[in-house]
Steps between C-alpha positions, in 0.01 A plus 500: 500500500759754390233747414341473843843567658556793269158652572555448874784748475259770395211597735313668217534214258417252777175691574407476129599128495285430801204673330552292189507180711177591672337550159642178374391302807156663488469416130600138553266476797 
């Protein structure tokens, strides 16, 4: 998960990533 590690280094990008994950999980559910 290189991307995850990279995003974790940037609070702003991590926030956007978490939002994307929520949308993805919500969509799958």
